[in-house]
N, C-alpha and C positions, 0 to 999 in steps of 0.2 A: 453594537458589539463589534469589537476588532478581532478578526479571525486570521491566523496565519496558517498557510498550508505549504508543506514542504514535500515536493516529489523527490523521493529518495532513490529512484530508479536510475541506473547508468544510461538507460535508453531515453531519458528525458521526456520531451513532448511527444515522442513516438511510442511510448510505453503503455502497458496495460494500466499502470498506476495513473497515468494521465487520464485515461478514459474514466477510471473510478473517481478521480477528482472532479471531472466535468459533471458526472452524475450528482456528486455530492453538492457542488456549487449551485446546481439547479434547484436544490432544496434548501439553500441557505441565502435566498434572495433577500435584499433588504439590509444585509449586514456588510460592513466594510471587510473585504477579503484581500489579503495580500498573498501572492503565490511566489514561491521560490523553488529553485532546483538545487540539488546537493552541491554544496560549495567545495570547490577543489583548491582554492587559494584563500587569501586573507579575507575575512568578512568585514566589509566596510561599516563605519559607525552608524549610518543611516539604517542599514539592515539590522544591526544589533539593536538599535533603539526600537524598531518596529516589532521585532521578535519579543523583546523584553516587555513591551507594553501591550502585547496581545492578550486578550481575555482567554482565548482558546488557541492552542497550537496543535495542528493535525499532521501527523506523518503518514505518507502513503508510500509503500515500497514493496518490492517483490522479495520472496523468501530465497535466500542464498545459503545452501547447505545447512538447513534448519536454523538460520541466524539472520542477523541484520547484514545488508551489503557492507563491505569494508569501507567504502568511501563515505557512506552514511555514518557508519560508526565513528570515523574520524571527525565527522562534522559534529555529532552530539557530544563527543569528548571535548571538542573546542568549546562548545556551549557550556559544558560543565566547568571547564578550567577557567574560562573568562567570565563566569557567573552571568551569562547572558539571560538565562531562564529565571523569570520572576516566580517567586514562591506562590503567588496568587494565580498564576496561569494554570488553566486546566489542560492536561495533555491527553490527546486521543491518537489512535493509529488505525490504519487499514493496511492489512498485509494480504497479498495475494500470492499464489504459487501455481506450479504446473501440475501438481497432484490433483486428483479428483476431490480429495477430502480437504475441507477447510480447516479441520482440526490440526492438520500438519503445521499450521502457522502458530500453534500454541507456544512453542519455546521462544520464538522471536518476539511475540507479544509480551511474554514474561520478562524477556531482556529489557523491553522498553519500560515496563513497569518498575523494574529494578533501578534503571537509570533515572526514571522519574523520581523515585524515592530518594535517590542519592542527591539529586539536585535540589530537593526540598519542595518540588512543585506538587500539584494535586493531580492524581490520576483520574481520568474520566472514563474511558472505555476503549476497547480494541475489538476489531472485526477481523476474522480470518476467513478469507474467501478462497475456495477451491476452484481448480480448473480456470485459472486466470487467462489462459491462452485462448479461450473461446471468445473473450470479450471483443476483440477486433473484428471477429467475424459476425457478430450479432449487434453491431452498433445501430443498425436501422430498426431494431426491435425495441419498442417502448419499454422503459424501465418499469419492472413490475409485471411484465407480461411474458408468456412463453418461458424460454430458458433463463430469463431474468427475473422471474417471479420472487424467488427467495431473496435475491439481491435487493430488489425493490423494497421488500418488507424490512429487511435489515437496515438499509440506508435510511428509510423513514424514521425508524426508531432511533438510529444513530444521530441523525440530523436534529431530531427533536431534543435529544439529550444535550447535544452541542448548544443549541439555542437557549437552553435553560441552564447551561453549565452544570449539568447533572452527571453524577457518576453511576455506572451500571455494570452489571456482569458482561463478560466478554460474549461475543456472538460468533459462532462458527457455521458457515453455510456451504453446502454443496450446490452445484448448479441444477436447474430442472432439465436435466439431460441424461441420456443413457450412458451409463458407465462403460459399457461395451463399445458403444459408438465412439465415445471419447478416446478410448484406447486404440481403436482402429484408425481414427483420424490422426492420432499422434504418430502412429506407426508409419502411415502413408506420408505424412509431412517430412519425416526423417528420410524416407526413401527419395522423395522429391529433391530435398536439399542435397543428398548425396549425389544424385545424378547431375544436379547443377554444378557440383564441384568435381565432376568426372570420376566419381567413385561408383563401385558396384555394391550391391546389397551386402555381399560377403565381407566387404571392407569395413562395414559398420561393426562387425563382430570380432575384428582383429584385436588382439591384446597388445597393449603398449608396454614395451619392456625397456 
C-alpha cells in the first residue's frame, strides 16, 4: 500500500505533529510511506504524481484558531484546483491542539471532511488530540503507557483503519494527565518565556491597543 503523510505544521520537523507522525509510522511498517511538509511554493510533478497515486493520504497538523493553518489551507486548495487528489484515495487526518480537550479539534476535522467531499475523494477518519504541547515532554514514555495510554489506543485503531482503507467515526482524546497540572505547567511556561524576553509577569496581562 502507498501512503502519503503531510505534516501541516509551520514548525515542520520540530513540531508536535511530527511526533505524532513518528508514532503513526511505527504502526504502519511494511507499507511504502512518503512524507511531505506543507508546500509554500509550486508543487513539482513528481510529488503531484506520488500524492495522486497514494492509496491513503494522511494530514497531521495543529489547530489554529479552531481551523486549519493558513499555509496548509493554501496547499489543499492547490490540490483541489490542480485536481491532484485521486477520487479513490482515502483521506485521514490527525489534529492536535494546546487545549486539554481533544474535542476542540472538531471544527478543523469537519473542514477537512468538507474539503474531501469537494475533491471527490473518500473520507477515512479523523483524530482530535488534546494537550498536544505535552508530547515533546513525554517522548521517552512508550506509546500506550502512562500519559500516552489514550493516544496509543486511538492510534492503534487509526492505523488499523488506514491499513485496511476503512472509514470510521472520528476519535477525540484527552491525555492521561491531570487537567489542573496541565494548566499549571502551561502558566509556568508562559512566565519562563516572558522572563527570557525580559518581560515581567504583569506584562503578560497588558492589553494591546
